[in-house]
C-alpha positions in Angstrom: -13.5 -7.5 23.0 -11.8 -7.7 26.3 -11.7 -11.3 26.6 -7.7 -10.8 26.6 -7.3 -13.3 29.2 -9.0 -16.0 27.3 -6.0 -15.8 25.1 -2.8 -18.5 25.4 -0.1 -16.0 26.7 2.2 -17.1 24.4 -0.1 -15.2 21.8 -1.3 -12.3 24.0 1.7 -10.0 22.9 1.4 -6.7 20.9 3.0 -7.9 17.9 1.1 -11.1 17.5 -2.6 -8.7 18.1 -0.9 -6.2 15.4 -0.2 -9.6 13.1 -3.6 -11.1 13.5 -5.4 -7.2 12.5 -3.6 -7.5 9.3 -4.2 -10.9 8.4 -8.0 -10.5 9.1 -8.1 -7.7 7.1 -6.3 -8.4 3.9 -6.4 -11.2 1.1 -2.4 -13.0 2.3 -2.6 -16.6 1.2 0.2 -18.2 2.7 0.0 -17.9 6.8 3.7 -17.7 6.8 3.8 -14.9 4.3 3.8 -12.3 6.6 6.7 -11.0 7.7 7.4 -8.5 10.8 10.0 -5.7 9.9 9.6 -3.3 13.1 7.9 -1.3 15.5 8.0 2.1 16.1 6.3 4.8 18.1 4.2 7.5 17.0 2.7 10.7 18.6 0.6 13.1 16.7 -2.0 15.2 18.0 -4.7 12.8 19.1 -3.0 9.5 19.7 0.5 8.0 20.9 1.7 4.7 20.7 3.7 1.5 18.7 2.7 1.1 15.5 3.9 -2.3 14.2 5.1 -2.8 10.2 4.9 -6.4 8.4 5.9 -7.1 5.0 4.8 -10.0 2.4 6.0 -10.2 -1.2 4.2 -10.8 -4.0 4.1 -14.3 -5.9 2.7 -12.5 -8.6 5.3 -9.7 -9.4 7.9 -10.1 -6.5 6.8 -6.5 -5.0 7.3 -6.4 -1.3 3.7 -5.1 0.0 4.2 -3.3 3.6 1.7 -3.5 5.9 1.1 -1.4 9.1 -0.9 -1.7 12.5 -1.7 0.0 15.7 -1.8 1.6 17.9 -0.5 -0.1 21.1 0.8 1.3 24.2 4.0 2.5 25.6 4.5 -0.3 28.0 5.2 -3.7 25.9 3.3 -6.0 28.3 -0.1 -4.2 27.6 -2.1 -5.1 25.1 -4.5 -2.4 23.3 -7.3 -5.1 21.9 -9.4 -1.5 20.6 -7.4 -1.4 17.5 -8.4 1.9 16.1 -8.9 1.7 12.4 -7.3 4.6 11.2 -3.9 3.0 12.1 -4.6 -0.5 10.1 -3.5 -0.5 6.2 -2.5 -3.6 4.6 -0.7 -2.9 1.2 0.1 0.1 2.3 3.2 0.3 -0.3 4.6 -1.4 -2.5 8.4 -1.6 -3.3 10.9 -3.5 -4.8 13.8 -3.6 -2.6 14.9 -3.8 1.2 16.1 -0.5 1.2 12.9 1.0 -0.3 11.0 -1.0 2.6 13.2 0.9 4.6 12.3 4.3 3.1 8.8 3.4 3.0 8.5 2.7 6.9 10.2 6.5 7.8 7.8 8.1 4.9 4.9 6.5 7.0 5.9 7.2 10.7 6.4 10.8 9.5 3.0 10.7 8.0 1.4 8.9 10.8 3.6 11.9 13.5 1.4 14.6 11.4 -1.6 13.3 12.1 -3.8 16.5 13.6 -1.6 19.2 12.8 -2.4 22.4 11.2 0.0 21.9 8.4 -1.5 19.1 7.6 0.1 15.9 5.5 -1.9 13.8 2.8 0.6 11.0 1.8 0.0 9.5 -2.1 2.2 7.1 -3.0 5.6 7.7 -1.7 5.0 11.4 -1.8 3.7 13.9 0.5 1.6 16.7 -0.7 1.3 19.7 2.4 -1.4 22.0 2.6 -2.9 24.5 4.9 
């Protein structure tokens, strides 16, 4: 939107922009229920940059839902306001424990790094299927 200079400096961060992208594209009710987990740098055939991972817990079944948004520049003082929708995924995975959250994030990072490769990976659930 190229109006970054209009934002209050405290809210002009990559993390806050990515959190906003997740909140805008999901049905998370409580405003404080979305929690930042970590950011990871990815590089695939077409793109590179930081992907931000968030989680929130369902009141209904106690599952943790993992969301991610990106890509943001390597220089964390810069902001990419033209977020690629290919790198925004709400409810990318659902898990029950913190250890499972870490494993799922590792799996998503592997998947995002494979985009555009000749031997492409298709992530379904928690598994990959490879094809030529």
